[in-house]
N, C-alpha and C positions, 0 to 999 in steps of 0.2 A: 189107794189109800185116803180117798175124800170122804169125811163122814159129814150129815147133814144132821143138826139138830133143829126141833123144832120151837126155839126160843131166840131173844134176841138178848144183847148186852146192856145192861143198866147199871146204874149206881147201887140198885137195889133190887131185890126179888120182889115181883109183883106183876100183877095184870095190868097192862097199860095201853093208852090210847096210841095208835099208829096210823099217820095220815098219808093217805096213798097219794101219789103225783096227780096232778090237775091234768097234764098230757098222758094218756093212757098207753103212749108209744114208751114212756120213759121208765126206767126200772126204781127209781130211788125215791123212796118214801122216806118219813121221816117222824120222829116224835115230836119234833118241835114245830111250832105252827110258823109258815112263812108264805111267801105269795105261790112258790112253786107245787104246793101241797092244798089238798082238799081240806076244807072244813071239818067235815063229816070224817069218822075215823073209826077202825075195826080194832077190837081188843086183841093184843097179843100178849104172849107170857114173856117176862123179862127175868134174866138173871144177872147175879153180880159177879164180876171176873174171878172173884175168890171163892164163890159157890161153884162156878163152872170148874175151875182149877180143882177143887177139893174133891168135888163129884167125880171127877176123871184121873183122880192122883197123880196132879202135875205141879211140882215146885218150881220149874225153870220153863220158860218160854222164850227160845232162843231169839226169836224175832216177832213183834207183834205188829201187824198192818191193819189200820183201822181207818174205814169211811163209813162214818156211821151218823153223816147229816146233819151235823149241829150237836148232837150229843156227846162229843166227843170233851166239850169243858164240864161236863158234869160226871163224865163216867173215870177220866184221867186220874183225877185225884183217890178215888178206890182203888184202881188199878194199882197205883204207887205206894197205897196203905196196905195193899193184900199179902205182903210177905212172899210173894212169888218173884224170882228172879228175872227180871226182863231186860236183858243189856242191850237190846236194839228195838227202836220203836220208831215205825214209819206211820204219819199221820196225815190225811187230807182233812184241812181244817176248814170249817163253814161259819166263819165269824159274821159274814156277809149276810146272814139271815137275822143278826139281832142289831137293834140300835146301839147297845153299847159295844159293838164290835173291837174296837181299839182295846178296850179294859179286860175284854174276854181274851182276847189274843195275847195280851201282855200277860196275863195271870196264867195262861197255860205255858207259855214258855218260861216263865220265873219259876213256876211248879217243877217244871223238867231240869232247867239249870239247878234249881236249890238241891235237887234230888241227885246231882251228879251228872246229867245228861248234857252232851255238848252237840249241837247241831252239825251235823256233817254234809247235807245235802238240802239244798231248798230249789224248789220250784215255784215261783211267785206266780207263774200263770196259773197252774193247776191247783196251787195253794197246797202242796207236797212237803212235808218237810222230814227228814230222818234224824234221828236222834241216838247218839250212842253212849253208853255209860262211859265215862272218862277213864276209867281203867282199862278199858280195852283200845284206846287211842295211844298208839307208840308215839 
């Protein structure tokens, strides 16, 4: 049941620069520039969460798992504004890529809390957090 789509997720529909990892044995590239990726980039097609869900006829995603190498900070606001019901979100955060890491991290958590999510799982070592909409918590 796995389907591959030849585009990435962003906060908008666009062709964007994607930086491949410095170490070719690694698999994680990024749209964000940091020491683990090459300066040169390849062009990739990006789509917003709302565009993807609309195209696929999706109005609810039971659980969303994101590991998008730093782009989570710009993508999450657009996901929460999309109108798609997402009761559970699991995010690997990459604030360490940014000089304003504490502010980015706090803004992301505040956004989720203000939208009614509660953090139910934290893995500080791997920077993975699971949020659940408050209405689902007994």
